[in-house]
C-alpha positions in Angstrom: 0.0 0.0 0.0 1.3 3.5 -0.9 2.4 5.8 1.9 -0.2 8.7 2.0 2.5 11.3 2.5 4.5 10.0 -0.5 1.4 9.7 -2.6 0.4 13.3 -1.7 3.9 14.5 -2.5 3.9 12.8 -5.8 0.5 14.4 -6.7 1.8 17.8 -5.6 4.9 17.3 -7.7 2.8 16.2 -10.7 0.5 19.3 -10.3 3.5 21.5 -9.8 5.1 20.1 -13.0 2.0 20.7 -15.0 1.8 24.3 -13.7 5.5 24.8 -14.5 4.9 23.4 -18.0 1.9 25.6 -18.6 3.7 28.7 -17.4 6.7 27.9 -19.5 4.4 27.4 -22.6 2.7 30.8 -21.9 6.1 32.5 -21.6 7.4 30.9 -24.8 4.2 32.0 -26.6 4.7 35.6 -25.3 8.3 35.5 -26.6 7.2 34.2 -30.0 4.5 36.9 -30.3 7.0 39.7 -30.0 7.1 42.0 -33.0 10.4 42.6 -34.8 10.8 46.0 -33.2 10.2 44.5 -29.7 12.8 41.8 -30.4 15.4 44.3 -31.6 14.5 46.7 -28.8 14.9 44.0 -26.1 18.3 42.9 -27.6 19.5 46.5 -27.5 18.1 47.1 -24.0 19.7 43.9 -22.7 23.1 44.9 -24.1 22.8 48.6 -23.0 22.0 47.4 -19.5 25.2 45.4 -19.2 28.6 46.2 -17.7 30.1 45.5 -21.1 28.2 48.5 -22.5 29.4 50.7 -19.6 33.0 49.5 -20.1 32.9 50.2 -23.8 31.5 53.7 -23.2 34.2 54.5 -20.6 37.0 53.3 -23.0 35.4 55.2 -25.9 35.1 58.4 -23.8 38.7 58.1 -22.5 40.0 57.7 -26.1 37.8 60.6 -27.3 38.9 63.0 -24.5 42.5 62.0 -24.8 42.6 62.5 -28.6 40.7 65.8 -28.5 42.8 67.1 -25.6 45.9 66.6 -27.7 47.3 63.6 -25.8 50.1 61.5 -27.5 50.6 64.3 -30.1 47.3 63.6 -31.8 45.5 66.4 -33.7 42.1 67.2 -32.1 39.1 66.8 -34.4 36.6 67.9 -31.7 38.3 70.4 -29.4 37.0 71.4 -26.1 34.0 71.9 -25.3 33.5 68.7 -27.5 30.5 69.8 -29.6 30.5 66.6 -31.7 30.8 64.4 -28.6 27.9 66.3 -27.0 25.8 65.8 -30.1 26.6 62.0 -30.2 25.9 61.5 -26.5 22.6 63.5 -26.7 21.4 61.5 -29.7 22.4 58.2 -28.1 20.5 59.2 -24.9 17.3 59.8 -27.0 17.7 56.5 -28.8 18.4 54.6 -25.5 15.3 56.1 -24.0 13.2 55.0 -27.0 14.5 51.4 -26.7 13.8 51.4 -23.0 10.2 52.7 -23.6 9.5 50.0 -26.2 10.7 47.3 -23.8 8.7 48.8 -20.9 5.6 48.9 -23.0 5.9 45.2 -23.7 6.6 44.4 -20.1 3.6 46.5 -19.0 1.4 44.7 -21.5 2.6 41.3 -20.2 2.1 42.4 -16.6 -1.5 43.4 -17.4 -2.2 40.0 -19.0 -0.7 38.2 -16.0 -2.7 40.4 -13.6 -5.9 39.6 -15.5 -5.0 35.9 -15.4 -4.3 36.2 -11.7 -7.7 37.9 -11.2 -9.5 35.2 -13.1 -7.8 32.5 -10.9 -8.6 34.4 -7.7 -12.3 34.8 -8.8 -12.6 31.1 -9.6 -11.0 30.2 -6.2 -13.4 32.5 -4.5 -16.4 30.9 -6.3 -15.1 27.4 -5.5 -14.5 28.3 -1.8 -18.0 29.7 -1.5 -19.5 26.6 -3.1 -17.5 24.4 -0.7 -18.7 26.4 2.3 -22.3 26.1 1.0 -21.9 22.3 0.6 -20.3 21.9 4.1 -23.2 23.9 5.6 -25.6 21.6 3.8 -23.8 18.5 5.1 -23.6 20.0 8.6 -27.4 20.6 8.5 -28.0 17.1 7.3 -25.9 15.7 10.1 -27.7 17.9 12.5 -24.5 19.8 13.5 -25.8 22.9 15.2 -22.6 24.9 15.8 -22.7 26.2 12.2 -26.1 27.9 12.8 -24.5 30.3 15.3 -21.4 31.1 13.2 -22.3 34.3 11.4 -18.9 34.4 9.7 -19.6 31.1 7.9 -23.0 32.5 6.9 -21.4 35.6 5.5 -18.6 33.8 3.7 -20.9 31.2 2.2 -22.8 34.0 0.3 -21.8 34.8 -3.3 -19.5 37.8 -3.6 -20.9 40.6 -5.7 -17.8 42.0 -7.5 -19.5 45.2 -8.7 -20.4 46.1 -5.1 -16.9 45.2 -3.9 -15.3 47.3 -6.7 -17.5 50.3 -5.9 -16.7 50.0 -2.1 -13.0 49.8 -3.0 -13.2 52.9 -5.2 -14.9 54.9 -2.3 -12.4 53.6 0.3 -9.1 54.2 -1.6 -7.5 57.7 -1.6 -7.6 59.6 -4.8 -4.4 60.3 -6.7 
């Protein structure tokens, strides 16, 4: 005969594995649904957010400044106050900001989808819990268990939740921006 703890652990592991596979599939689908601009933007953003990028910039700046300050006998092509350098850095800043915004828009869209999925799961769990409480109350009544009749909290929790009323109450209770 199977050990109940081992059987429960195996079932949990199987459930967890199914959940992991589902999440992995959803993430893979999200990656595959990226547009070309999002794919390019994420690649640039990933590189620009690396220490390699910082290191290359520091080396490039050191070379630029050294050259244009006349070090090593080199002829400056962008003398102080480095107008060309300022133009390049400003343009790069705008481009970097655009790539970051594209990536953030995609992440925001994915976060909203995950939040909606989480809300759906929470609502289903609430409905299932309410139904379970209603069934338990019916069983307790059938078995003539009277303690549940005096438990007002069980009575309240076994009622269906009206989301619209809850949402309105939440709106009234939360501070405005």
